[in-house]
C-alpha positions in Angstrom: 31.6 33.9 -28.8 31.9 30.7 -30.8 34.8 28.2 -30.6 35.5 25.4 -33.0 36.3 22.8 -30.4 35.3 19.4 -31.6 37.2 17.3 -29.0 35.8 13.9 -28.2 35.6 13.0 -24.5 36.3 9.4 -23.7 35.6 7.6 -20.4 39.0 8.4 -19.0 38.8 12.1 -19.7 40.3 14.4 -17.2 37.8 16.2 -15.0 38.9 19.5 -16.5 37.5 18.3 -19.8 34.3 17.1 -18.0 34.0 20.7 -16.7 34.1 21.9 -20.3 31.3 19.6 -21.2 29.3 20.8 -18.2 29.7 24.3 -19.5 28.6 23.2 -22.9 25.5 21.6 -21.5 24.7 24.9 -19.8 25.4 27.0 -22.9 23.2 24.8 -25.0 20.4 24.7 -22.4 20.3 28.5 -22.5 20.5 28.8 -26.3 17.8 26.2 -26.9 15.3 27.7 -24.5 16.0 31.3 -25.6 15.6 30.5 -29.3 12.3 28.6 -28.4 11.1 31.5 -26.2 10.2 29.1 -23.4 11.6 26.3 -21.3 13.4 25.7 -18.0 17.0 26.8 -18.4 17.7 27.5 -14.7 16.6 24.0 -13.7 18.9 22.7 -16.4 21.9 24.7 -15.3 21.8 23.4 -11.7 22.2 19.8 -12.8 24.7 20.2 -15.6 27.7 19.1 -13.6 25.9 16.0 -12.4 25.0 14.9 -15.9 28.4 15.8 -17.4 30.2 13.4 -14.9 27.5 10.8 -15.3 27.6 10.6 -19.1 31.4 10.7 -19.5 32.4 8.3 -16.7 29.6 6.2 -15.4 26.6 5.8 -17.8 27.2 2.6 -19.8 25.3 3.4 -22.9 25.7 3.2 -26.7 23.9 6.2 -28.1 24.0 4.6 -31.5 22.4 1.4 -30.3 19.8 2.4 -27.7 18.1 -1.0 -27.9 21.1 -2.8 -26.6 19.5 -4.7 -23.7 22.7 -4.5 -21.6 22.8 -0.7 -21.7 22.0 1.5 -18.7 18.9 3.6 -18.4 18.7 7.3 -17.7 15.4 8.9 -16.6 14.8 12.6 -16.2 12.2 12.6 -13.5 12.5 16.4 -13.5 11.3 16.3 -17.1 11.1 20.1 -17.3 14.9 20.1 -17.5 14.6 18.9 -21.0 17.0 21.5 -22.4 19.7 19.7 -20.4 18.7 16.3 -21.6 18.6 17.4 -25.2 22.0 19.2 -24.8 23.3 15.8 -23.6 21.9 14.2 -26.8 23.7 16.8 -28.8 26.9 16.0 -26.9 26.4 12.4 -27.6 26.1 13.1 -31.3 22.6 11.9 -31.8 20.9 15.3 -32.1 22.4 18.1 -34.2 23.0 21.6 -33.0 20.6 22.7 -35.8 17.9 20.5 -34.5 18.4 21.6 -31.0 18.3 25.3 -31.9 15.5 25.2 -34.5 13.0 22.6 -33.3 13.0 22.5 -29.5 9.4 23.0 -28.3 8.2 23.6 -31.9 5.0 22.1 -33.2 5.5 18.8 -35.1 9.0 18.1 -33.8 10.4 15.5 -31.5 12.2 17.7 -29.0 9.1 18.4 -27.0 8.8 20.6 -23.9 9.1 17.4 -21.7 10.7 14.3 -23.0 8.7 11.4 -24.5 9.6 8.0 -26.0 9.3 9.5 -29.5 13.0 9.8 -28.9 14.7 6.4 -28.9 16.9 7.4 -25.9 13.9 8.1 -23.7 12.2 5.2 -21.9 9.2 7.0 -20.5 7.4 10.3 -20.7 8.1 12.5 -17.7 7.1 15.9 -16.5 4.3 15.0 -14.1 6.7 15.3 -11.1 7.3 12.4 -8.8 6.9 9.7 -11.4 10.3 9.1 -13.0 11.9 7.7 -9.8 9.0 5.2 -9.5 9.5 4.1 -13.1 13.2 3.7 -12.4 12.4 1.2 -9.6 10.3 -0.8 -12.1 13.0 -0.9 -14.7 15.6 -1.8 -12.1 13.4 -4.7 -10.8 12.9 -5.9 -14.4 16.7 -5.9 -15.0 17.6 -7.7 -11.8 14.8 -10.1 -11.3 13.4 -10.8 -14.7 16.1 -10.1 -17.3 19.0 -11.0 -15.1 21.0 -8.3 -16.9 23.7 -6.0 -15.3 22.4 -2.7 -16.4 22.0 0.2 -14.0 19.1 2.7 -13.7 19.9 6.4 -13.1 17.2 8.9 -12.2 17.6 12.6 -12.0 15.1 14.2 -9.6 14.3 17.7 -8.7 14.0 18.8 -5.1 10.5 20.1 -5.5 9.2 16.7 -6.5 10.5 15.2 -3.3 7.3 16.5 -1.7 5.3 14.0 -3.8 4.3 10.9 -1.9 4.9 8.7 -4.9 8.7 9.5 -4.6 8.7 7.9 -1.1 6.6 4.9 -2.3 9.3 4.3 -4.8 12.2 4.7 -2.4 10.4 2.4 0.0 10.3 -0.3 -2.6 13.9 0.3 -3.7 14.9 -0.2 -0.1 12.6 -3.2 0.4 14.0 -4.9 -2.7 17.6 -3.9 -2.0 17.9 -2.6 -5.6 21.6 -2.0 -5.8 21.3 -1.4 -9.6 19.2 1.8 -8.8 20.6 5.3 -8.2 18.7 8.5 -7.9 20.3 11.9 -8.0 18.4 14.7 -6.3 19.2 18.2 -7.7 18.8 20.2 -4.5 18.8 23.7 -6.0 16.6 25.2 -3.3 14.1 27.0 -5.5 10.8 25.6 -6.9 8.2 27.2 -9.2 6.9 29.9 -6.8 9.8 30.3 -4.4 11.9 28.2 -2.0 11.2 24.5 -1.7 10.0 22.9 1.5 13.5 21.9 2.7 15.5 24.4 0.7 19.2 23.4 1.1 18.7 21.1 4.2 20.5 18.2 2.6 20.7 16.4 5.9 16.9 16.2 6.1 16.8 14.7 2.7 19.4 12.2 3.7 17.6 11.2 6.8 14.4 10.6 5.0 16.2 8.5 2.3 17.9 6.4 4.9 14.6 5.9 6.7 13.3 4.2 3.6 16.2 1.7 3.5 18.3 3.4 0.8 21.9 4.7 1.1 22.2 8.5 1.0 25.4 10.3 -0.2 25.4 14.1 0.4 27.7 16.1 -1.9 28.3 19.5 -3.4 26.6 19.1 -6.8 29.2 21.3 -8.5 32.3 19.5 -7.2 33.1 17.2 -10.1 35.5 15.0 -8.0 32.8 14.6 -5.3 30.2 13.8 -8.0 32.6 11.2 -9.6 33.3 9.5 -6.2 29.6 9.4 -5.3 28.6 7.9 -8.7 31.4 5.3 -8.3 30.2 4.4 -4.8 26.6 4.0 -6.2 27.8 1.3 -8.5 29.5 -0.9 -5.9 26.5 -3.3 -5.8 25.8 -2.8 -2.1 22.6 -0.8 -1.9 20.1 1.4 -3.7 21.7 4.8 -3.6 20.3 8.4 -3.5 22.9 11.1 -4.2 21.7 14.3 -2.5 23.5 17.1 -4.4 23.4 20.7 -3.2 23.3 22.9 -6.3 22.5 26.4 -7.4 19.6 27.0 -9.6 20.8 29.0 -12.7 24.4 28.1 -12.0 26.7 29.9 -14.4 24.3 32.6 -15.3 25.0 35.2 -12.7 22.0 37.4 -13.4 19.6 34.5 -12.5 21.6 32.2 -10.3 19.7 31.5 -7.0 17.2 34.1 -7.9 13.4 33.7 -7.4 11.1 34.3 -10.3 13.0 32.6 -13.1 11.5 29.1 -12.9 10.2 28.1 -16.4 11.4 31.3 -18.0 13.7 31.5 -21.0 16.4 34.1 -20.7 16.0 37.2 -22.9 18.4 37.3 -25.8 20.7 40.0 -24.3 20.9 38.1 -21.0 21.4 34.8 -22.8 24.3 36.3 -24.8 26.0 37.5 -21.6 25.4 34.1 -19.9 26.9 32.2 -22.9 29.9 34.5 -23.0 30.5 34.0 -19.2 30.3 30.3 -19.7 33.0 30.3 -22.3 31.0 30.4 -25.5 29.6 27.8 -27.8 31.3 24.4 -27.9 30.8 21.3 -29.9 32.4 18.7 -27.6 31.4 15.1 -28.3 31.1 12.4 -25.6 31.9 8.7 -25.9 31.2 7.4 -22.4 31.6 3.9 -21.0 30.1 1.3 -23.4 27.8 -1.5 -22.3 28.7 -5.1 -22.9 27.8 -6.5 -26.2 24.3 -8.0 -26.2 24.4 -11.6 -25.0 22.1 -14.1 -26.7 19.3 -15.3 -24.5 17.9 -18.8 -24.7 14.5 -19.1 -26.2 11.9 -19.0 -23.5 9.9 -22.0 -22.5 6.6 -21.2 -24.0 3.8 -23.5 -23.0 0.2 -23.5 -24.3 -2.2 -21.4 -22.3 -5.1 -23.5 -21.0 -7.8 -21.2 -19.8 -10.1 -22.4 -17.1 -13.5 -23.7 -18.1 -16.8 -23.1 -16.4 -20.2 -24.8 -16.7 -23.2 -22.8 -17.7 -25.4 -22.2 -14.7 -22.6 -22.4 -12.1 -22.2 -19.3 -9.9 -18.7 -17.9 -10.2 -17.4 -14.4 -9.5 -15.7 -12.7 -12.5 -12.9 -11.7 -10.2 -12.3 -15.4 -9.5 -12.4 -16.2 -13.2 -9.9 -13.4 -13.8 -7.5 -14.9 -11.2 -7.7 -18.3 -12.6 -7.1 -17.0 -16.2 -4.2 -14.9 -15.1 -2.5 -17.9 -13.5 -3.0 -19.8 -16.8 -1.5 -16.9 -18.7 1.6 -17.3 -16.7 2.5 -20.1 -19.2 3.7 -17.1 -21.3 7.1 -16.0 -20.0 6.4 -12.4 -20.8 3.4 -12.1 -18.5 4.1 -10.6 -15.0 1.6 -9.8 -12.3 1.6 -6.9 -9.8 -0.5 -6.7 -6.6 -1.3 -4.0 -4.1 -1.8 -6.3 -1.1 -5.3 -7.4 -2.1 -4.4 -10.5 -4.1 -6.5 -12.8 -1.9 -9.5 -10.7 -2.8 -8.7 -10.0 -6.4 -7.5 -13.6 -6.9 -4.2 -12.3 -8.3 -2.6 -14.5 -5.7 -3.3 -17.5 -8.0 -0.5 -16.2 -10.2 1.8 -15.8 -7.2 1.3 -19.4 -6.3 1.9 -20.6 -9.9 4.7 -18.2 -10.9 6.2 -16.6 -7.9 9.3 -15.4 -9.8 7.1 -13.1 -11.9 4.8 -11.8 -9.2 5.6 -8.5 -7.5 4.0 -7.4 -4.3 3.7 -3.6 -3.8 1.7 -3.6 -0.6 -0.7 -0.6 -0.4 1.1 1.5 -2.9 -1.1 1.7 -6.0 0.9 4.5 -7.7 4.1 2.5 -7.4 2.3 -0.7 -8.6 1.4 1.1 -11.9 4.9 2.7 -12.1 6.5 -0.7 -11.8 4.1 -2.1 -14.4 5.2 0.7 -16.7 8.9 0.0 -16.0 8.4 -3.7 -16.8 6.5 -2.9 -20.0 9.4 -0.7 -21.1 11.5 -3.8 -20.9 9.1 -5.8 -23.1 7.0 -7.6 -20.5 3.2 -7.8 -20.4 2.3 -6.6 -16.9 -1.1 -7.2 -15.3 -1.7 -4.9 -12.3 -4.6 -5.5 -10.1 -6.4 -3.9 -7.2 -9.9 -2.8 -6.2 -11.5 -0.5 -8.9 -11.9 2.2 -6.3 -8.2 2.2 -5.4 -7.0 2.4 -9.0 -8.3 5.9 -9.0 -5.3 6.9 -6.8 -3.0 6.0 -9.6 -4.9 7.9 -12.4 -2.1 10.3 -13.2 0.4 7.4 -13.6 -2.1 5.7 -15.9 -2.5 8.9 -17.8 1.2 9.4 -18.2 1.6 5.7 -19.2 -0.6 6.5 -22.2 1.6 9.4 -23.0 4.5 7.0 -23.0 2.5 4.7 -25.3 2.9 1.8 -22.8 1.1 -1.5 -23.2 -0.2 -3.0 -20.0 -3.3 -4.6 -18.5 -5.2 -3.4 -15.5 -7.9 -5.1 -13.5 -10.2 -3.4 -11.1 -12.3 -5.7 -8.9 -15.1 -5.0 -6.4 -16.8 -2.5 -8.7 -20.0 -0.7 -7.9 -22.5 -0.8 -5.0 -22.7 -4.5 -5.7 -19.9 -5.2 -3.2 -22.3 -4.7 -0.3 -21.7 -4.0 3.3 -18.2 -2.5 3.0 -19.7 0.8 2.1 -18.9 3.7 -0.3 -15.1 3.9 0.4 -14.7 0.6 -1.2 -17.1 1.0 -4.1 -15.6 1.7 -7.5 -18.2 3.9 -9.2 -15.9 6.2 -11.1 -13.5 3.8 -12.8 -15.2 3.4 -16.2 -15.1 7.2 -16.7 -11.5 7.3 -15.6 -10.4 4.5 -18.0 -12.6 5.5 -20.9 -10.8 8.9 -20.8 -7.4 7.4 -21.2 -6.0 7.9 -24.7 -6.1 4.7 -26.7 -7.5 2.6 -23.8 -9.6 -0.6 -24.1 -12.3 -1.0 -21.4 -13.9 -4.4 -20.8 -16.7 -5.4 -18.4 -17.5 -9.1 -18.4 -20.7 -10.4 -16.9 -19.8 -14.0 -16.3 -16.8 -16.2 -15.6 -16.4 -17.4 -19.2 -16.3 -13.9 -20.7 -14.0 -12.8 -17.8 -11.5 -15.5 -18.5 -11.6 -15.0 -22.3 -11.1 -11.2 -22.0 -8.3 -11.6 -19.5 -6.4 -13.6 -22.1 -7.3 -11.2 -24.8 -5.7 -8.3 -23.0 -2.3 -10.0 -23.2 -2.2 -9.3 -26.9 -3.8 -5.8 -27.0 -1.7 -2.7 -27.6 -2.0 0.2 -25.2 -3.7 0.2 -21.8 -6.5 -2.2 -21.3 -8.8 -2.4 -18.3 -11.0 -5.2 -17.0 -13.8 -4.4 -14.6 -14.8 -7.3 -12.4 -17.5 -8.0 -9.8 -17.2 -9.2 -6.2 -20.3 -11.5 -6.1 -20.8 -14.8 -7.8 -23.3 -14.9 -10.6 -24.5 -17.6 -13.0 -22.2 -18.6 -15.9 -24.0 -17.5 -19.1 -21.8 -18.7 -21.9 -20.2 -22.1 -22.8 -16.4 -22.2 -22.6 -15.9 -22.1 -26.4 -17.7 -18.8 -26.7 -15.6 -15.9 -28.2 -15.6 -12.3 -27.1 -14.0 -10.0 -29.7 -13.0 -6.6 -28.4 -15.6 -4.1 -29.7 -18.4 -6.7 -29.7 -21.4 -7.5 -27.5 -23.7 -10.4 -27.0 -27.5 -10.3 -27.5 -28.9 -12.8 -25.0 -32.7 -12.3 -25.7 -34.3 -11.1 -28.8 -37.3 -11.6 -31.1 -38.8 -10.0 -34.1 -41.3 -8.3 -31.8 -39.0 -6.7 -29.3 -40.4 -3.4 -28.0 -37.4 -2.3 -25.8 -33.8 -3.1 -25.4 -32.2 -3.5 -22.0 -28.4 -3.0 -22.0 -26.2 -4.0 -19.0 -22.9 -5.4 -18.1 -21.5 -7.1 -15.0 -24.2 -7.4 -12.3 -26.7 -5.2 -14.2 -26.8 -7.6 -17.1 -28.2 -10.3 -14.7 -30.7 -7.7 -13.4 -31.7 -7.0 -17.1 -32.3 -10.7 -17.7 -34.6 -10.9 -14.7 -36.4 -7.7 -15.7 -36.9 -9.1 -19.2 -38.6 -12.1 -17.7 -40.9 -9.9 -15.6 -41.7 -7.8 -18.7 -42.5 -10.9 -20.7 -45.0 -12.0 -18.1 -46.8 -8.7 -18.9 -46.6 -9.3 -22.6 -43.7 -6.9 -23.3 -40.9 -8.4 -25.3 -37.5 -7.0 -24.3 -34.1 -7.5 -26.0 -31.2 -7.9 -23.7 -27.6 -6.9 -24.7 -24.4 -7.7 -22.8 -22.2 -4.7 -23.4 -19.0 -6.4 -22.3 -16.9 -4.1 -24.5 -17.4 -0.5 -23.3 -14.5 1.0 -25.4 -14.5 0.3 -28.2 -18.2 -0.2 -28.3 -20.5 -2.2 -30.6 -22.1 0.7 -32.4 -23.7 -1.6 -35.0 -25.6 -3.6 -32.5 -26.7 -0.6 -30.6 -27.9 1.2 -33.7 -29.8 -1.9 -34.8 -31.5 -2.2 -31.4 -32.4 1.5 -31.5 -33.9 1.0 -35.0 -35.7 -2.2 -34.3 -37.0 -1.6 -30.8 -37.1 2.2 -30.7 -36.4 2.3 -26.9 -33.2 1.7 -24.9 -32.7 1.3 -21.2 -29.0 1.4 -20.1 -28.3 0.2 -16.6 -24.9 0.5 -14.9 -23.4 0.0 -11.4 -21.4 3.3 -11.8 -22.0 7.0 -11.7 -23.9 8.3 -14.7 -21.0 10.6 -15.6 -18.6 9.0 -18.0 -20.0 5.4 -17.8 -21.9 3.1 -20.1 -24.9 5.4 -20.7 -22.7 8.2 -22.0 -20.7 5.7 -24.1 -24.0 4.4 -25.7 -25.3 7.9 -26.4 -22.0 8.9 -27.9 -22.0 5.9 -30.2 -25.6 6.4 -31.3 -25.0 10.1 -32.0 -22.7 9.2 -34.8 -25.4 7.1 -36.4 -28.2 9.6 -36.2 -30.3 7.2 -34.2 -32.6 8.9 -31.6 -34.4 6.2 -29.7 -36.4 6.7 -26.5 -33.8 6.5 -23.8 -33.5 5.8 -20.1 -30.3 5.7 -18.1 -30.2 4.0 -14.7 -27.0 4.6 -12.7 -25.8 5.3 -9.2 -26.6 8.8 -8.3 -27.0 8.9 -4.5 -24.3 8.3 -2.0 -24.6 4.6 -1.1 -24.1 3.1 2.4 -23.7 -0.3 3.8 -26.2 -3.1 3.2 -26.7 -6.3 1.3 -26.0 -6.5 -2.4 -29.7 -6.7 -3.2 -30.6 -3.8 -0.9 -27.9 -1.5 -2.4 -28.7 -2.3 -6.0 -32.3 -1.6 -5.4 -31.6 1.6 -3.4 -29.4 2.8 -6.3 -32.3 2.3 -8.7 -30.5 -0.3 -10.9 -32.4 -3.5 -9.8 -34.6 -5.6 -12.0 -37.7 -3.9 -10.6 -36.4 -0.4 -11.5 -35.3 -1.6 -15.0 -38.8 -3.1 -15.7 -40.4 0.1 -14.4 -38.1 2.3 -16.7 -39.0 0.1 -19.7 -42.7 0.4 -19.1 -42.4 4.2 -18.7 -40.6 4.4 -22.0 -43.2 2.4 -23.8 -46.0 4.5 -22.3 -44.4 7.7 -23.6 
């Protein structure tokens, strides 16, 4: 059944008209997923009433000008409900019915299975559940504390994802910061992917948990339009971060699947879809013009001061983590740079930024996932975030980093205390997987400085790199190798020792570069000339220098304070494979489980000390 209704709904539209919109959203969700042959219609049907009220009466957004900095932000944390989101885009007039029906989930088109920022009305990619609410907190913080703009952030969550710990990290921070510009709507439809959710329809339990984290909870019937309207109005009173706990029915409006198990992520067959569309009143083409944001206000030009990086004297012993902290504080002269910490700023030296620029420093305590999510939210708003913690603890946030790459976010990460070099703290604190993790991120840049000068220079370089960049730093203090005017282009390397008679090349970074230099001295005493390469750029890598070393010396020893899987050794071999070079090759890395001890004990026990490097070089030359 098709109707020719083309009514436009304005902000003051009667709730009976809003109900018509809700039914249209349901109809289009069913139609789009059925024509695609896949999707999540039942998850979309449950939240249609919530979204119909929001977009007609409370979401201050100009669909024709999504870049208006005053406009609200809507995040679908339950990204699998993309049929509903795209149906909203149709109702807003920015996606045609033809596009919705013919391109949803099709190869090469923008209406993907889960929303991504290829669409101008989408801030972040979602679909890895439990993340959207965390991004929303970051955007809300940026709006209130950095931009000083009145926009609100609305996040639609599914009840299944409320089992994710990252959701409660986010609500804890929303409560801690008293983010009154932040509202989450939980679509409590009782059913998850494989059956009932943990709490089913126990909305009281959700509310108690929300309130325990310092947020206001409002429990409603998620299909009562007047109750929804009142709850959304309350959420905008500027009093507290709000979570609307809405009891709904999964598959609402399609009687054959409503509140039925086994329909998650399944498109309705055509005959069933036709019956559902008819029961919902047929196809409509209602248009929505909701509340408009204020016109953009001009912002004064920021006070941009020159960045004066710290300088270090060759030979002085300085930890690269300390150089990072000093450089980060200097970068604060740029008003777009913000810093985020996970309660280790006194060890990572990120606290230097806090002392110099407290208004752009955000403490997340021990919540690494939320730290990355807030960085993503601030990057969405045009800031250059630097998020820092121990390299080992960044691994907790790997999925957030992975999804940030899907969102094509630009941000800088720093992992300190890398490798067994950290000493007596033991293996729980040793980042020996981080290079593999960060190299695998799409479009990432991975940097590993060996002295204070290179650490400071590369910290500054990251402020102008696109995509996700990672700086790996070391706990201990080591001699400064380079003068302060030395440059370190991304994709480059430094050759610290070389001659026309080099017989082997030693390749290191961070602490192992210093071990390579010592090993080269020992080899020279035996009459063996060793070239030493500082591979400070792991991704992209200096293929030309590596190929030249392979060609001229015929033997390479790569040494890293990292597991052999996914680290420097594999990066070098991958680069050389493209050149056809096949040098004799030795790879020294951390293979056994380390324990506590001194730095020198642990490096030697891991087989990456200068003695082991020299031994490996001699073995290559013998064979």
